CHARMM internal coordinates of N, CA and C (Angstrom, degrees):
IC EDIT
DIST 1 N 1 CA 1.4794
DIST 1 CA 1 C 1.4491
ANGL 1 N 1 CA 1 C 112.26
DIST 1 C 2 N 1.3017
ANGL 1 CA 1 C 2 N 120.26
DIHE 1 N 1 CA 1 C 2 N 132.28
DIST 2 N 2 CA 1.4781
ANGL 1 C 2 N 2 CA 122.59
DIHE 1 CA 1 C 2 N 2 CA 176.51
DIST 2 CA 2 C 1.4226
ANGL 2 N 2 CA 2 C 112.98
DIHE 1 C 2 N 2 CA 2 C -79.89
DIST 2 C 3 N 1.2900
ANGL 2 CA 2 C 3 N 117.16
DIHE 2 N 2 CA 2 C 3 N 136.91
DIST 3 N 3 CA 1.4266
ANGL 2 C 3 N 3 CA 122.38
DIHE 2 CA 2 C 3 N 3 CA -179.16
DIST 3 CA 3 C 1.4474
ANGL 3 N 3 CA 3 C 112.61
DIHE 2 C 3 N 3 CA 3 C -83.63
DIST 3 C 4 N 1.3123
ANGL 3 CA 3 C 4 N 122.03
DIHE 3 N 3 CA 3 C 4 N 122.41
DIST 4 N 4 CA 1.4631
ANGL 3 C 4 N 4 CA 120.26
DIHE 3 CA 3 C 4 N 4 CA -172.29
DIST 4 CA 4 C 1.5396
ANGL 4 N 4 CA 4 C 104.06
DIHE 3 C 4 N 4 CA 4 C -75.56
DIST 4 C 5 N 1.4049
ANGL 4 CA 4 C 5 N 113.51
DIHE 4 N 4 CA 4 C 5 N 134.34
DIST 5 N 5 CA 1.5129
ANGL 4 C 5 N 5 CA 118.21
DIHE 4 CA 4 C 5 N 5 CA 177.35
DIST 5 CA 5 C 1.4602
ANGL 5 N 5 CA 5 C 106.96
DIHE 4 C 5 N 5 CA 5 C -85.04
DIST 5 C 6 N 1.3620
ANGL 5 CA 5 C 6 N 114.93
DIHE 5 N 5 CA 5 C 6 N 146.32
DIST 6 N 6 CA 1.4767
ANGL 5 C 6 N 6 CA 122.55
DIHE 5 CA 5 C 6 N 6 CA 173.02
DIST 6 CA 6 C 1.4662
ANGL 6 N 6 CA 6 C 106.85
DIHE 5 C 6 N 6 CA 6 C -76.50
DIST 6 C 7 N 1.3186
ANGL 6 CA 6 C 7 N 114.49
DIHE 6 N 6 CA 6 C 7 N 142.41
DIST 7 N 7 CA 1.4554
ANGL 6 C 7 N 7 CA 121.73
DIHE 6 CA 6 C 7 N 7 CA 177.46
DIST 7 CA 7 C 1.5555
ANGL 7 N 7 CA 7 C 104.83
DIHE 6 C 7 N 7 CA 7 C -126.76
DIST 7 C 8 N 1.4078
ANGL 7 CA 7 C 8 N 112.09
DIHE 7 N 7 CA 7 C 8 N 155.48
DIST 8 N 8 CA 1.4778
ANGL 7 C 8 N 8 CA 120.53
DIHE 7 CA 7 C 8 N 8 CA 170.82
DIST 8 CA 8 C 1.4636
ANGL 8 N 8 CA 8 C 110.45
DIHE 7 C 8 N 8 CA 8 C -127.44
DIST 8 C 9 N 1.3155
ANGL 8 CA 8 C 9 N 117.14
DIHE 8 N 8 CA 8 C 9 N 150.68
DIST 9 N 9 CA 1.5420
ANGL 8 C 9 N 9 CA 118.94
DIHE 8 CA 8 C 9 N 9 CA 173.85
DIST 9 CA 9 C 1.4918
ANGL 9 N 9 CA 9 C 103.92
DIHE 8 C 9 N 9 CA 9 C -98.32
DIST 9 C 10 N 1.3066
ANGL 9 CA 9 C 10 N 115.04
DIHE 9 N 9 CA 9 C 10 N 141.29
DIST 10 N 10 CA 1.5130
ANGL 9 C 10 N 10 CA 119.24
DIHE 9 CA 9 C 10 N 10 CA 178.13
DIST 10 CA 10 C 1.6192
ANGL 10 N 10 CA 10 C 104.52
DIHE 9 C 10 N 10 CA 10 C -127.47
DIST 10 C 11 N 1.3564
ANGL 10 CA 10 C 11 N 114.38
DIHE 10 N 10 CA 10 C 11 N 132.16
DIST 11 N 11 CA 1.4995
ANGL 10 C 11 N 11 CA 118.33
DIHE 10 CA 10 C 11 N 11 CA -176.45
DIST 11 CA 11 C 1.5415
ANGL 11 N 11 CA 11 C 103.46
DIHE 10 C 11 N 11 CA 11 C -121.55
DIST 11 C 12 N 1.2977
ANGL 11 CA 11 C 12 N 117.93
DIHE 11 N 11 CA 11 C 12 N 135.37
DIST 12 N 12 CA 1.3258
ANGL 11 C 12 N 12 CA 126.15
DIHE 11 CA 11 C 12 N 12 CA 172.55
DIST 12 CA 12 C 1.6293
ANGL 12 N 12 CA 12 C 107.82
DIHE 11 C 12 N 12 CA 12 C -80.53
DIST 12 C 13 N 1.3555
ANGL 12 CA 12 C 13 N 119.80
DIHE 12 N 12 CA 12 C 13 N 112.60
DIST 13 N 13 CA 1.3964
ANGL 12 C 13 N 13 CA 120.03
DIHE 12 CA 12 C 13 N 13 CA -170.99
DIST 13 CA 13 C 1.5179
ANGL 13 N 13 CA 13 C 112.41
DIHE 12 C 13 N 13 CA 13 C -113.87
DIST 13 C 14 N 1.3506
ANGL 13 CA 13 C 14 N 118.49
DIHE 13 N 13 CA 13 C 14 N -6.65
DIST 14 N 14 CA 1.5123
ANGL 13 C 14 N 14 CA 123.78
DIHE 13 CA 13 C 14 N 14 CA 178.73
DIST 14 CA 14 C 1.4708
ANGL 14 N 14 CA 14 C 108.78
DIHE 13 C 14 N 14 CA 14 C -134.27
DIST 14 C 15 N 1.2657
ANGL 14 CA 14 C 15 N 118.29
DIHE 14 N 14 CA 14 C 15 N 146.40
DIST 15 N 15 CA 1.5229
ANGL 14 C 15 N 15 CA 125.40
DIHE 14 CA 14 C 15 N 15 CA -178.33
DIST 15 CA 15 C 1.4603
ANGL 15 N 15 CA 15 C 106.65
DIHE 14 C 15 N 15 CA 15 C -72.44
DIST 15 C 16 N 1.3819
ANGL 15 CA 15 C 16 N 115.31
DIHE 15 N 15 CA 15 C 16 N 156.89
DIST 16 N 16 CA 1.4381
ANGL 15 C 16 N 16 CA 124.16
DIHE 15 CA 15 C 16 N 16 CA -176.38
DIST 16 CA 16 C 1.4533
ANGL 16 N 16 CA 16 C 116.82
DIHE 15 C 16 N 16 CA 16 C -92.85
DIST 16 C 17 N 1.4103
ANGL 16 CA 16 C 17 N 115.82
DIHE 16 N 16 CA 16 C 17 N 0.95
DIST 17 N 17 CA 1.4237
ANGL 16 C 17 N 17 CA 120.63
DIHE 16 CA 16 C 17 N 17 CA 179.28
DIST 17 CA 17 C 1.5060
ANGL 17 N 17 CA 17 C 113.34
DIHE 16 C 17 N 17 CA 17 C -66.58
DIST 17 C 18 N 1.2577
ANGL 17 CA 17 C 18 N 118.82
DIHE 17 N 17 CA 17 C 18 N 129.37
DIST 18 N 18 CA 1.5075
ANGL 17 C 18 N 18 CA 122.31
DIHE 17 CA 17 C 18 N 18 CA -178.64
DIST 18 CA 18 C 1.4441
ANGL 18 N 18 CA 18 C 116.03
DIHE 17 C 18 N 18 CA 18 C 82.14
DIST 18 C 19 N 1.3865
ANGL 18 CA 18 C 19 N 116.09
DIHE 18 N 18 CA 18 C 19 N 9.49
DIST 19 N 19 CA 1.4500
ANGL 18 C 19 N 19 CA 120.30
DIHE 18 CA 18 C 19 N 19 CA 178.25
DIST 19 CA 19 C 1.5585
ANGL 19 N 19 CA 19 C 109.42
DIHE 18 C 19 N 19 CA 19 C -93.48
DIST 19 C 20 N 1.3241
ANGL 19 CA 19 C 20 N 116.17
DIHE 19 N 19 CA 19 C 20 N 169.50
DIST 20 N 20 CA 1.4757
ANGL 19 C 20 N 20 CA 120.23
DIHE 19 CA 19 C 20 N 20 CA 177.89
DIST 20 CA 20 C 1.4968
ANGL 20 N 20 CA 20 C 108.77
DIHE 19 C 20 N 20 CA 20 C -73.65
DIST 20 C 21 N 1.3252
ANGL 20 CA 20 C 21 N 117.70
DIHE 20 N 20 CA 20 C 21 N 143.80
DIST 21 N 21 CA 1.4154
ANGL 20 C 21 N 21 CA 126.83
DIHE 20 CA 20 C 21 N 21 CA 179.03
DIST 21 CA 21 C 1.5312
ANGL 21 N 21 CA 21 C 109.31
DIHE 20 C 21 N 21 CA 21 C -54.38
DIST 21 C 22 N 1.2062
ANGL 21 CA 21 C 22 N 120.58
DIHE 21 N 21 CA 21 C 22 N -38.18
DIST 22 N 22 CA 1.4938
ANGL 21 C 22 N 22 CA 124.87
DIHE 21 CA 21 C 22 N 22 CA -175.37
DIST 22 CA 22 C 1.6117
ANGL 22 N 22 CA 22 C 107.96
DIHE 21 C 22 N 22 CA 22 C -68.83
DIST 22 C 23 N 1.3546
ANGL 22 CA 22 C 23 N 112.49
DIHE 22 N 22 CA 22 C 23 N -35.88
DIST 23 N 23 CA 1.4701
ANGL 22 C 23 N 23 CA 117.38
DIHE 22 CA 22 C 23 N 23 CA 176.22
DIST 23 CA 23 C 1.5036
ANGL 23 N 23 CA 23 C 112.35
DIHE 22 C 23 N 23 CA 23 C -71.02
DIST 23 C 24 N 1.2636
ANGL 23 CA 23 C 24 N 117.92
DIHE 23 N 23 CA 23 C 24 N -38.77
DIST 24 N 24 CA 1.4886
ANGL 23 C 24 N 24 CA 122.62
DIHE 23 CA 23 C 24 N 24 CA 177.60
DIST 24 CA 24 C 1.5283
ANGL 24 N 24 CA 24 C 107.33
DIHE 23 C 24 N 24 CA 24 C -61.65
DIST 24 C 25 N 1.3235
ANGL 24 CA 24 C 25 N 118.34
DIHE 24 N 24 CA 24 C 25 N -40.37
DIST 25 N 25 CA 1.5431
ANGL 24 C 25 N 25 CA 122.69
DIHE 24 CA 24 C 25 N 25 CA -178.69
DIST 25 CA 25 C 1.5955
ANGL 25 N 25 CA 25 C 104.83
DIHE 24 C 25 N 25 CA 25 C -64.43
DIST 25 C 26 N 1.2926
ANGL 25 CA 25 C 26 N 117.73
DIHE 25 N 25 CA 25 C 26 N -45.72
DIST 26 N 26 CA 1.4808
ANGL 25 C 26 N 26 CA 121.40
DIHE 25 CA 25 C 26 N 26 CA -179.78
DIST 26 CA 26 C 1.5508
ANGL 26 N 26 CA 26 C 110.63
DIHE 25 C 26 N 26 CA 26 C -57.74
DIST 26 C 27 N 1.3365
ANGL 26 CA 26 C 27 N 118.23
DIHE 26 N 26 CA 26 C 27 N -44.58
DIST 27 N 27 CA 1.4410
ANGL 26 C 27 N 27 CA 120.41
DIHE 26 CA 26 C 27 N 27 CA 178.11
DIST 27 CA 27 C 1.5001
ANGL 27 N 27 CA 27 C 112.68
DIHE 26 C 27 N 27 CA 27 C -62.68
DIST 27 C 28 N 1.3448
ANGL 27 CA 27 C 28 N 114.68
DIHE 27 N 27 CA 27 C 28 N -39.59
DIST 28 N 28 CA 1.5326
ANGL 27 C 28 N 28 CA 122.87
DIHE 27 CA 27 C 28 N 28 CA 178.75
DIST 28 CA 28 C 1.5676
ANGL 28 N 28 CA 28 C 104.51
DIHE 27 C 28 N 28 CA 28 C -63.87
DIST 28 C 29 N 1.2768
ANGL 28 CA 28 C 29 N 117.97
DIHE 28 N 28 CA 28 C 29 N -43.41
DIST 29 N 29 CA 1.5819
ANGL 28 C 29 N 29 CA 120.14
DIHE 28 CA 28 C 29 N 29 CA -178.94
DIST 29 CA 29 C 1.4598
ANGL 29 N 29 CA 29 C 111.39
DIHE 28 C 29 N 29 CA 29 C -63.34
DIST 29 C 30 N 1.3015
ANGL 29 CA 29 C 30 N 118.02
DIHE 29 N 29 CA 29 C 30 N -30.04
DIST 30 N 30 CA 1.4741
ANGL 29 C 30 N 30 CA 121.72
DIHE 29 CA 29 C 30 N 30 CA 171.99
DIST 30 CA 30 C 1.5192
ANGL 30 N 30 CA 30 C 115.35
DIHE 29 C 30 N 30 CA 30 C -71.95
DIST 30 C 31 N 1.2766
ANGL 30 CA 30 C 31 N 116.42
DIHE 30 N 30 CA 30 C 31 N -12.78
DIST 31 N 31 CA 1.4943
ANGL 30 C 31 N 31 CA 122.16
DIHE 30 CA 30 C 31 N 31 CA -179.34
DIST 31 CA 31 C 1.5554
ANGL 31 N 31 CA 31 C 114.64
DIHE 30 C 31 N 31 CA 31 C 85.04
DIST 31 C 32 N 1.3396
ANGL 31 CA 31 C 32 N 112.29
DIHE 31 N 31 CA 31 C 32 N 21.39
DIST 32 N 32 CA 1.4780
ANGL 31 C 32 N 32 CA 117.60
DIHE 31 CA 31 C 32 N 32 CA 174.90
DIST 32 CA 32 C 1.4676
ANGL 32 N 32 CA 32 C 114.10
DIHE 31 C 32 N 32 CA 32 C -100.99
DIST 32 C 33 N 1.3503
ANGL 32 CA 32 C 33 N 118.57
DIHE 32 N 32 CA 32 C 33 N 124.80
DIST 33 N 33 CA 1.4699
ANGL 32 C 33 N 33 CA 118.86
DIHE 32 CA 32 C 33 N 33 CA -179.05
DIST 33 CA 33 C 1.5158
ANGL 33 N 33 CA 33 C 112.38
DIHE 32 C 33 N 33 CA 33 C -114.50
DIST 33 C 34 N 1.3205
ANGL 33 CA 33 C 34 N 117.85
DIHE 33 N 33 CA 33 C 34 N -45.96
DIST 34 N 34 CA 1.4280
ANGL 33 C 34 N 34 CA 121.96
DIHE 33 CA 33 C 34 N 34 CA -174.22
DIST 34 CA 34 C 1.5298
ANGL 34 N 34 CA 34 C 113.05
DIHE 33 C 34 N 34 CA 34 C -111.02
DIST 34 C 35 N 1.2863
ANGL 34 CA 34 C 35 N 120.90
DIHE 34 N 34 CA 34 C 35 N 156.26
DIST 35 N 35 CA 1.4150
ANGL 34 C 35 N 35 CA 122.36
DIHE 34 CA 34 C 35 N 35 CA 179.52
DIST 35 CA 35 C 1.5076
ANGL 35 N 35 CA 35 C 107.95
DIHE 34 C 35 N 35 CA 35 C -59.38
DIST 35 C 36 N 1.3173
ANGL 35 CA 35 C 36 N 113.63
DIHE 35 N 35 CA 35 C 36 N 136.01
DIST 36 N 36 CA 1.4577
ANGL 35 C 36 N 36 CA 128.29
DIHE 35 CA 35 C 36 N 36 CA -179.95
DIST 36 CA 36 C 1.5544
ANGL 36 N 36 CA 36 C 112.93
DIHE 35 C 36 N 36 CA 36 C 75.14
DIST 36 C 37 N 1.2814
ANGL 36 CA 36 C 37 N 113.36
DIHE 36 N 36 CA 36 C 37 N 13.45
DIST 37 N 37 CA 1.5240
ANGL 36 C 37 N 37 CA 116.31
DIHE 36 CA 36 C 37 N 37 CA 173.74
DIST 37 CA 37 C 1.5204
ANGL 37 N 37 CA 37 C 107.52
DIHE 36 C 37 N 37 CA 37 C -65.50
DIST 37 C 38 N 1.3721
ANGL 37 CA 37 C 38 N 113.65
DIHE 37 N 37 CA 37 C 38 N 144.85
DIST 38 N 38 CA 1.4953
ANGL 37 C 38 N 38 CA 117.59
DIHE 37 CA 37 C 38 N 38 CA 179.43
DIST 38 CA 38 C 1.4832
ANGL 38 N 38 CA 38 C 107.39
DIHE 37 C 38 N 38 CA 38 C -126.99
DIST 38 C 39 N 1.3526
ANGL 38 CA 38 C 39 N 115.21
DIHE 38 N 38 CA 38 C 39 N 135.77
DIST 39 N 39 CA 1.4685
ANGL 38 C 39 N 39 CA 116.47
DIHE 38 CA 38 C 39 N 39 CA 178.28
DIST 39 CA 39 C 1.5879
ANGL 39 N 39 CA 39 C 104.83
DIHE 38 C 39 N 39 CA 39 C -133.17
DIST 39 C 40 N 1.3385
ANGL 39 CA 39 C 40 N 120.37
DIHE 39 N 39 CA 39 C 40 N 141.58
DIST 40 N 40 CA 1.3598
ANGL 39 C 40 N 40 CA 126.87
DIHE 39 CA 39 C 40 N 40 CA 177.31
DIST 40 CA 40 C 1.5569
ANGL 40 N 40 CA 40 C 104.87
DIHE 39 C 40 N 40 CA 40 C -101.11
DIST 40 C 41 N 1.3616
ANGL 40 CA 40 C 41 N 114.72
DIHE 40 N 40 CA 40 C 41 N 117.25
DIST 41 N 41 CA 1.4334
ANGL 40 C 41 N 41 CA 121.53
DIHE 40 CA 40 C 41 N 41 CA -172.45
DIST 41 CA 41 C 1.5716
ANGL 41 N 41 CA 41 C 110.64
DIHE 40 C 41 N 41 CA 41 C -123.23
DIST 41 C 42 N 1.3357
ANGL 41 CA 41 C 42 N 113.94
DIHE 41 N 41 CA 41 C 42 N 147.02
DIST 42 N 42 CA 1.4110
ANGL 41 C 42 N 42 CA 117.81
DIHE 41 CA 41 C 42 N 42 CA 171.67
DIST 42 CA 42 C 1.5036
ANGL 42 N 42 CA 42 C 114.79
DIHE 41 C 42 N 42 CA 42 C -57.41
DIST 42 C 43 N 1.2771
ANGL 42 CA 42 C 43 N 122.72
DIHE 42 N 42 CA 42 C 43 N 135.27
DIST 43 N 43 CA 1.4318
ANGL 42 C 43 N 43 CA 125.93
DIHE 42 CA 42 C 43 N 43 CA 179.52
DIST 43 CA 43 C 1.5177
ANGL 43 N 43 CA 43 C 111.05
DIHE 42 C 43 N 43 CA 43 C -78.89
DIST 43 C 44 N 1.2893
ANGL 43 CA 43 C 44 N 117.56
DIHE 43 N 43 CA 43 C 44 N 93.86
DIST 44 N 44 CA 1.4475
ANGL 43 C 44 N 44 CA 124.14
DIHE 43 CA 43 C 44 N 44 CA -176.69
DIST 44 CA 44 C 1.5811
ANGL 44 N 44 CA 44 C 108.09
DIHE 43 C 44 N 44 CA 44 C -130.43
DIST 44 C 45 N 1.2928
ANGL 44 CA 44 C 45 N 116.13
DIHE 44 N 44 CA 44 C 45 N 163.80
DIST 45 N 45 CA 1.5043
ANGL 44 C 45 N 45 CA 121.76
DIHE 44 CA 44 C 45 N 45 CA -175.41
DIST 45 CA 45 C 1.5881
ANGL 45 N 45 CA 45 C 105.11
DIHE 44 C 45 N 45 CA 45 C -67.70
DIST 45 C 46 N 1.3011
ANGL 45 CA 45 C 46 N 119.30
DIHE 45 N 45 CA 45 C 46 N -32.45
DIST 46 N 46 CA 1.5039
ANGL 45 C 46 N 46 CA 117.86
DIHE 45 CA 45 C 46 N 46 CA -179.16
DIST 46 CA 46 C 1.5284
ANGL 46 N 46 CA 46 C 113.09
DIHE 45 C 46 N 46 CA 46 C -69.42
DIST 46 C 47 N 1.4250
ANGL 46 CA 46 C 47 N 112.98
DIHE 46 N 46 CA 46 C 47 N -40.18
DIST 47 N 47 CA 1.4861
ANGL 46 C 47 N 47 CA 116.84
DIHE 46 CA 46 C 47 N 47 CA 177.47
DIST 47 CA 47 C 1.5863
ANGL 47 N 47 CA 47 C 109.32
DIHE 46 C 47 N 47 CA 47 C -70.54
DIST 47 C 48 N 1.2307
ANGL 47 CA 47 C 48 N 118.94
DIHE 47 N 47 CA 47 C 48 N -35.68
DIST 48 N 48 CA 1.4892
ANGL 47 C 48 N 48 CA 125.41
DIHE 47 CA 47 C 48 N 48 CA 178.18
DIST 48 CA 48 C 1.5936
ANGL 48 N 48 CA 48 C 105.32
DIHE 47 C 48 N 48 CA 48 C -60.23
DIST 48 C 49 N 1.2863
ANGL 48 CA 48 C 49 N 112.19
DIHE 48 N 48 CA 48 C 49 N -45.99
DIST 49 N 49 CA 1.5495
ANGL 48 C 49 N 49 CA 115.03
DIHE 48 CA 48 C 49 N 49 CA -178.85
DIST 49 CA 49 C 1.4835
ANGL 49 N 49 CA 49 C 112.76
DIHE 48 C 49 N 49 CA 49 C -59.54
DIST 49 C 50 N 1.3486
ANGL 49 CA 49 C 50 N 114.57
DIHE 49 N 49 CA 49 C 50 N -42.70
DIST 50 N 50 CA 1.4693
ANGL 49 C 50 N 50 CA 116.47
DIHE 49 CA 49 C 50 N 50 CA -177.23
DIST 50 CA 50 C 1.5193
ANGL 50 N 50 CA 50 C 109.02
DIHE 49 C 50 N 50 CA 50 C -69.10
DIST 50 C 51 N 1.2881
ANGL 50 CA 50 C 51 N 118.26
DIHE 50 N 50 CA 50 C 51 N -39.86
DIST 51 N 51 CA 1.4773
ANGL 50 C 51 N 51 CA 124.80
DIHE 50 CA 50 C 51 N 51 CA 177.71
DIST 51 CA 51 C 1.5327
ANGL 51 N 51 CA 51 C 108.04
DIHE 50 C 51 N 51 CA 51 C -59.53
DIST 51 C 52 N 1.3898
ANGL 51 CA 51 C 52 N 119.21
DIHE 51 N 51 CA 51 C 52 N -49.64
DIST 52 N 52 CA 1.4673
ANGL 51 C 52 N 52 CA 120.15
DIHE 51 CA 51 C 52 N 52 CA 176.85
DIST 52 CA 52 C 1.4518
ANGL 52 N 52 CA 52 C 115.58
DIHE 51 C 52 N 52 CA 52 C -58.27
DIST 52 C 53 N 1.3131
ANGL 52 CA 52 C 53 N 118.54
DIHE 52 N 52 CA 52 C 53 N -29.31
DIST 53 N 53 CA 1.4900
ANGL 52 C 53 N 53 CA 122.73
DIHE 52 CA 52 C 53 N 53 CA -177.17
DIST 53 CA 53 C 1.5290
ANGL 53 N 53 CA 53 C 106.42
DIHE 52 C 53 N 53 CA 53 C -71.41
DIST 53 C 54 N 1.3517
ANGL 53 CA 53 C 54 N 119.21
DIHE 53 N 53 CA 53 C 54 N -39.80
DIST 54 N 54 CA 1.4693
ANGL 53 C 54 N 54 CA 119.89
DIHE 53 CA 53 C 54 N 54 CA -174.20
DIST 54 CA 54 C 1.5629
ANGL 54 N 54 CA 54 C 109.41
DIHE 53 C 54 N 54 CA 54 C -118.10
DIST 54 C 55 N 1.3339
ANGL 54 CA 54 C 55 N 115.85
DIHE 54 N 54 CA 54 C 55 N 43.58
DIST 55 N 55 CA 1.4340
ANGL 54 C 55 N 55 CA 122.75
DIHE 54 CA 54 C 55 N 55 CA -176.51
DIST 55 CA 55 C 1.5509
ANGL 55 N 55 CA 55 C 110.40
DIHE 54 C 55 N 55 CA 55 C -60.08
DIST 55 C 56 N 1.3197
ANGL 55 CA 55 C 56 N 119.39
DIHE 55 N 55 CA 55 C 56 N -29.81
DIST 56 N 56 CA 1.4693
ANGL 55 C 56 N 56 CA 124.98
DIHE 55 CA 55 C 56 N 56 CA -176.87
DIST 56 CA 56 C 1.5372
ANGL 56 N 56 CA 56 C 109.16
DIHE 55 C 56 N 56 CA 56 C -74.06
DIST 56 C 57 N 1.2612
ANGL 56 CA 56 C 57 N 121.29
DIHE 56 N 56 CA 56 C 57 N -18.02
DIST 57 N 57 CA 1.4253
ANGL 56 C 57 N 57 CA 124.82
DIHE 56 CA 56 C 57 N 57 CA -172.94
DIST 57 CA 57 C 1.6151
ANGL 57 N 57 CA 57 C 112.58
DIHE 56 C 57 N 57 CA 57 C -101.96
DIST 57 C 58 N 1.3891
ANGL 57 CA 57 C 58 N 113.56
DIHE 57 N 57 CA 57 C 58 N -23.22
DIST 58 N 58 CA 1.4715
ANGL 57 C 58 N 58 CA 116.53
DIHE 57 CA 57 C 58 N 58 CA -170.05
DIST 58 CA 58 C 1.5382
ANGL 58 N 58 CA 58 C 108.42
DIHE 57 C 58 N 58 CA 58 C -123.08
DIST 58 C 59 N 1.3503
ANGL 58 CA 58 C 59 N 110.46
DIHE 58 N 58 CA 58 C 59 N 161.94
DIST 59 N 59 CA 1.5450
ANGL 58 C 59 N 59 CA 116.94
DIHE 58 CA 58 C 59 N 59 CA 171.52
DIST 59 CA 59 C 1.4247
ANGL 59 N 59 CA 59 C 109.01
DIHE 58 C 59 N 59 CA 59 C -127.54
DIST 59 C 60 N 1.2854
ANGL 59 CA 59 C 60 N 119.93
DIHE 59 N 59 CA 59 C 60 N 131.81
DIST 60 N 60 CA 1.4210
ANGL 59 C 60 N 60 CA 126.82
DIHE 59 CA 59 C 60 N 60 CA -179.01
DIST 60 CA 60 C 1.5787
ANGL 60 N 60 CA 60 C 109.04
DIHE 59 C 60 N 60 CA 60 C -93.70
DIST 60 C 61 N 1.3555
ANGL 60 CA 60 C 61 N 113.96
DIHE 60 N 60 CA 60 C 61 N 125.11
DIST 61 N 61 CA 1.4520
ANGL 60 C 61 N 61 CA 119.99
DIHE 60 CA 60 C 61 N 61 CA -179.28
DIST 61 CA 61 C 1.5642
ANGL 61 N 61 CA 61 C 104.50
DIHE 60 C 61 N 61 CA 61 C -115.98
DIST 61 C 62 N 1.3144
ANGL 61 CA 61 C 62 N 114.27
DIHE 61 N 61 CA 61 C 62 N 127.96
DIST 62 N 62 CA 1.4674
ANGL 61 C 62 N 62 CA 116.17
DIHE 61 CA 61 C 62 N 62 CA 179.34
DIST 62 CA 62 C 1.4635
ANGL 62 N 62 CA 62 C 113.87
DIHE 61 C 62 N 62 CA 62 C -88.24
END
COOR INIT
IC SEED 1 N 1 CA 1 C
IC BUILD
C-alpha cells in the first residue's frame, strides 16, 4: 500500500518589492512568482523552513 504524502497549499499574499534578496529567492524556490500564486507542495522540513523564513509574505492553507 502506498502511503499518501501530506501536502500543503502556499499562497503569496504580499508583494516582493522592498524585501531582502534572500527572501525573494526563498519565495522563488517555493514556486511562487506573482501575487496570489498558489502551489501545492509536499509537507517536508525543508519546505516548512522556507515558509518560516518568509512567513510575512505567504499564507499556508491546509
